[in-house]
C-alpha positions in Angstrom: -83.0 25.9 25.7 -80.3 27.6 27.6 -77.4 26.5 25.1 -79.4 27.6 22.5 -79.5 31.3 24.3 -75.7 31.2 24.6 -75.3 30.2 21.0 -77.3 33.3 19.9 -75.4 35.5 22.1 -71.9 34.5 21.0 -73.4 35.0 17.0 -74.5 38.5 18.0 -71.2 39.5 19.8 -69.2 38.1 16.9 -71.5 39.4 14.1 -71.2 42.8 15.4 -68.4 44.2 12.8 -70.4 42.2 9.8 -73.3 44.5 10.1 -72.2 47.7 11.2 -73.3 51.0 9.7 -72.3 54.1 11.0 -74.8 57.0 11.4 -72.9 59.2 13.9 -74.9 62.5 14.7 -77.8 61.5 13.7 -79.8 61.3 17.1 -80.8 64.1 19.7 -80.2 63.7 23.5 -76.6 62.3 23.4 -76.0 62.4 27.1 -78.6 59.6 27.5 -75.4 57.7 25.8 -73.0 58.8 28.7 -72.7 55.9 31.0 -74.1 56.1 34.7 -72.2 54.7 37.7 -68.7 54.3 38.4 -68.9 50.6 38.9 -70.3 50.0 35.6 -67.7 52.4 33.8 -64.8 50.8 35.3 -65.7 47.4 34.2 -65.6 49.0 30.8 -69.4 49.4 30.6 -70.1 45.8 30.0 -72.9 46.0 32.5 -76.4 44.7 31.0 -76.1 41.2 32.7 -74.1 42.4 36.0 -76.0 45.2 37.2 -77.3 44.3 40.7 -77.4 47.9 42.3 -79.6 51.0 41.8 -77.9 52.0 38.7 -79.6 49.3 36.9 -82.3 52.3 36.5 -80.0 53.2 33.7 -78.3 50.0 32.2 -81.3 47.3 32.8 -84.2 48.1 34.9 -84.5 44.5 35.6 -81.3 44.6 37.4 -82.9 45.9 40.6 -84.6 42.8 41.0 -81.4 41.5 42.7 -81.6 44.1 45.5 -82.0 42.8 48.9 -83.2 46.3 50.3 -84.0 49.7 49.6 -81.2 51.8 48.1 -80.2 55.4 46.9 -77.5 56.7 45.0 -75.7 60.0 43.8 -73.0 60.1 41.0 -71.2 62.9 39.7 -69.0 62.9 36.5 -66.9 65.7 35.5 -67.4 65.8 31.4 -65.6 67.7 29.0 -64.9 71.8 29.1 -66.1 72.0 32.6 -69.5 70.7 31.7 -70.8 68.2 34.3 -73.3 65.2 34.4 -75.5 64.3 37.3 -77.2 61.1 38.3 -79.5 60.5 41.4 -81.8 57.6 42.0 -83.9 55.7 44.6 -85.5 52.1 44.4 -87.9 50.9 47.0 -88.6 46.9 47.5 -91.8 45.4 48.2 -91.5 41.8 48.2 -90.8 40.6 44.7 -91.6 44.0 43.2 -89.4 46.9 43.2 -90.3 50.5 42.6 -87.9 53.2 41.7 -87.1 57.0 40.4 -84.2 58.6 39.1 -82.7 61.9 37.4 -80.0 62.3 35.1 -78.6 65.6 34.1 -76.2 67.1 31.8 -75.2 70.7 33.0 -73.2 72.8 30.4 -73.0 75.7 32.6 -73.3 79.5 31.1 -71.8 80.8 28.1 -71.8 84.2 26.3 -74.0 85.1 23.4 -72.0 85.9 20.5 -73.3 87.2 17.0 -71.2 88.1 14.1 -71.8 92.0 14.8 -70.9 91.3 18.4 -68.4 88.6 18.5 -67.0 89.4 22.0 -70.6 89.2 23.4 -73.8 90.9 23.4 -73.9 91.0 27.2 -76.6 88.2 27.4 -75.7 84.9 28.6 -77.3 81.7 27.9 -77.0 77.9 29.4 -77.2 74.6 28.1 -79.3 71.9 30.0 -80.3 68.5 29.4 -82.6 66.1 31.7 -84.3 62.9 32.1 -86.4 61.9 34.7 -87.5 58.6 35.1 -90.2 56.1 37.1 -89.3 52.4 37.1 -91.3 49.1 37.9 -89.4 46.0 38.1 -90.5 42.4 39.3 -89.2 39.0 39.6 -91.1 36.6 38.0 -89.1 33.4 39.3 -86.0 32.9 41.2 -84.0 33.0 38.2 -86.0 35.7 36.1 -86.3 39.3 36.6 -87.9 41.9 34.2 -88.4 45.7 34.5 -89.1 48.7 32.8 -88.7 52.7 32.8 -90.9 55.5 31.8 -89.0 58.6 31.3 -89.5 62.2 30.5 -86.8 63.9 28.4 -86.0 67.2 27.6 -83.2 69.3 26.0 -82.8 73.2 26.4 -80.5 75.4 25.0 -80.8 79.3 25.5 -84.8 80.4 25.0 -85.3 76.8 22.8 -86.8 73.4 24.3 -87.6 70.0 22.9 -89.3 67.3 24.9 -90.6 63.6 24.6 -91.4 60.4 26.5 -89.5 57.5 26.4 -89.2 53.7 27.7 -86.6 51.2 28.8 -87.0 47.8 29.1 -85.0 44.7 30.1 -84.7 41.4 31.6 -82.2 39.3 33.4 -81.9 35.7 33.4 -80.0 32.8 35.7 -78.9 30.5 33.4 -78.6 26.9 34.1 -75.0 26.7 33.7 -73.3 27.6 37.2 -73.0 31.3 37.8 -73.7 32.7 34.5 -76.1 35.1 34.1 -77.6 36.9 30.9 -79.1 40.6 30.2 -81.0 41.8 27.8 -82.3 45.7 27.5 -83.8 48.2 25.0 -83.0 51.9 26.0 -84.4 55.1 25.0 -87.3 54.0 22.9 -89.7 56.9 22.2 -90.6 59.6 20.1 -88.7 62.5 18.3 -87.5 65.5 19.7 -87.9 69.2 18.0 -86.8 72.1 19.2 -89.0 75.3 19.5 -88.9 78.6 21.1 -88.4 82.5 20.0 -84.3 82.1 19.2 -85.6 80.6 15.5 -87.4 84.1 14.9 -85.4 86.3 12.4 -86.0 89.2 10.0 -86.1 88.4 6.6 -85.9 90.4 3.3 -87.8 88.7 0.7 -86.2 90.9 -2.1 -82.8 91.7 -1.1 -82.2 92.8 -4.5 -84.3 95.7 -4.4 -84.9 98.4 -2.1 -88.1 100.1 -0.8 -89.6 96.9 0.3 -89.7 95.8 4.1 -86.3 94.2 5.1 -87.1 93.0 8.3 -90.5 90.8 7.8 -90.7 88.4 10.9 -90.2 84.7 10.1 -89.7 81.5 12.2 -86.8 79.2 11.1 -88.1 75.6 10.8 -86.4 73.0 13.1 -85.9 69.2 12.2 -87.3 66.2 14.4 -84.6 64.2 15.6 -85.0 60.3 17.2 -83.6 59.6 20.5 -80.5 57.5 20.4 -82.0 53.8 20.7 -79.5 51.1 22.1 -80.1 47.5 22.3 -77.7 45.8 24.7 -77.3 41.8 25.1 -74.6 40.8 27.9 -73.4 37.6 29.5 -71.3 37.6 33.0 -69.6 34.6 34.8 -68.5 34.5 38.2 -65.1 32.4 37.5 -64.2 32.8 41.1 -66.6 32.8 44.1 -65.5 32.3 47.7 -65.6 34.1 51.3 -62.7 36.4 50.4 -62.4 36.5 47.1 -64.6 36.8 43.6 -64.1 37.5 40.2 -66.5 38.5 37.5 -65.9 38.5 33.8 -68.4 40.1 31.6 -69.2 41.3 27.6 -71.8 43.0 25.9 -72.7 43.4 22.7 -74.5 47.1 21.8 -76.2 47.9 19.0 -77.1 51.5 18.5 -79.1 53.4 15.9 -76.6 56.0 15.5 -73.1 54.3 15.3 -71.3 51.3 14.3 -72.2 48.0 16.7 -69.6 47.7 19.2 -68.5 45.2 22.1 -67.7 46.3 25.8 -65.7 43.8 28.1 -64.5 44.0 31.9 -63.8 42.1 34.8 -64.3 43.1 38.5 -62.1 41.5 41.6 -63.6 41.8 44.8 -61.8 41.4 48.2 -63.9 40.1 51.5 -66.7 42.4 49.6 -65.0 45.1 50.9 -62.4 46.4 48.2 -63.2 46.1 44.7 -60.7 46.8 41.5 -62.4 46.9 38.1 -60.9 47.3 34.4 -62.5 47.2 31.0 -62.3 47.5 27.2 -65.3 49.4 26.0 -66.2 50.3 22.2 -64.5 47.3 20.5 -64.9 47.7 16.6 -65.3 51.3 16.8 -62.9 53.9 15.3 -60.8 56.1 18.1 -62.0 59.0 15.7 -65.0 59.7 17.8 -63.2 60.4 21.2 -64.8 57.4 22.7 -61.9 55.8 23.9 -61.2 52.2 25.0 -59.5 51.8 28.3 -61.5 51.9 31.6 -60.5 51.3 35.2 -62.1 51.7 38.8 -62.0 50.9 42.2 -64.6 50.6 45.2 -65.0 50.5 48.9 -67.6 49.2 51.2 -66.6 49.9 54.6 -69.9 48.8 55.7 -72.6 46.7 54.2 -75.1 50.0 53.9 -72.4 51.9 52.2 -70.2 51.8 48.9 -68.1 54.5 47.7 -66.7 54.0 43.8 -64.6 55.7 41.5 -63.8 55.0 37.8 -61.5 56.7 35.2 -62.0 56.4 31.5 -59.7 57.0 28.6 -61.1 59.2 25.8 -58.1 59.9 23.6 -56.8 63.4 22.8 -60.2 64.9 24.8 -58.3 63.5 28.0 -59.5 61.4 31.1 -63.2 61.4 32.3 -63.7 60.7 36.1 -66.6 59.9 37.7 -67.4 59.3 41.6 -70.7 57.7 43.4 -71.9 56.9 46.5 -74.7 54.5 47.2 -76.8 53.9 50.6 -79.0 50.9 51.6 -81.8 51.6 53.8 
C-alpha cells in the first residue's frame, strides 16, 4: 500500500507541467495564497507533509497532531508597497484531540480617493483590508495518521464595499512504513463565492444622453460579479536524511494544483543543529513563469534558545518586485 502511495505522489509531481492551464486573475481573496510562517517560506513553501507546528492551521490542519503541548504564534510579513500581512494563531491539546483558532489579515493601509474630476484627491480616504478567521479541529487517529480541518470566515473590504463567505480546509499526514518518510495532503479554501456589495456601486445614469430635457441623474446600482476563492490542492513528501543528537536534515517536495494558475512544484530543505539553530533554503513555483512576480528562491533561519520559544525569519525573492521579509515568534505553554 505504501509503495502505491509513493508512486501516485511521484506521478502527480512529474505530471504537473503536462496538465497545466493558466487562469491567473480569476479568483478573489488572493491574500489566502500568500504563505504563512517564516519556517515554511524558508523551506521553499514545500510544507504540507513537514509542518509539525502551529502554522499547520494554514498549511495542513492535520499537522498540529504532532504538537506535544499547547502553542501560540504571531507572524508579520512586510508585503509590497508598504502593505502588511499579520497572522496569529493558538492551538490547545486535549490528549489526541487538538482545537485551534487563527486570524490572517491583509492590511493595505489608507489611500486618497481620486476621481477624474479630482485627480489630486477629493479629501476622502479609503482603506483595503482582507481577513480570514478560522477554527480548527484535528485528531490523531493512530500513531502514524492524523487528520484535521478548518472552518473559516473570509471577508474582503475596499472602501465601503464588502464581500464575505465561509470556507473549509481539510488535510491529513501519514508516517509511511519507509523510515523517516512522511506524506501530507491538504485542500485549502473550499467554499462559496465572493461578491462585493455596498454603496460604492451607486452611480447617476443618463438613460438618453443624446437628448436634453430628461433626467440625467437617475440613481443606478452597478452589478458586481461572483468570484471563486483560490482553491489549492497540495500533496507532498519529506524525508529526514540525517537524524542524530546534534544534526538533522530534512528534504521536502510538494506538488500544488491551484484553480487559478498553472500547476507547480515547491522544494526545500532544513538543517538543524542541536535543535537550536535552523538553516533553510528552497526553490518555489517550479514550472511557473517569472512573469507573475512570484519568484523562486527562498531562504530562512531560525533560533530556539530555549525549548519554549522559537524565532524564525525568511526572505523570498519576488523578481522585479524585490525581496519580501517575514518574521515570526512561537511560544509553547
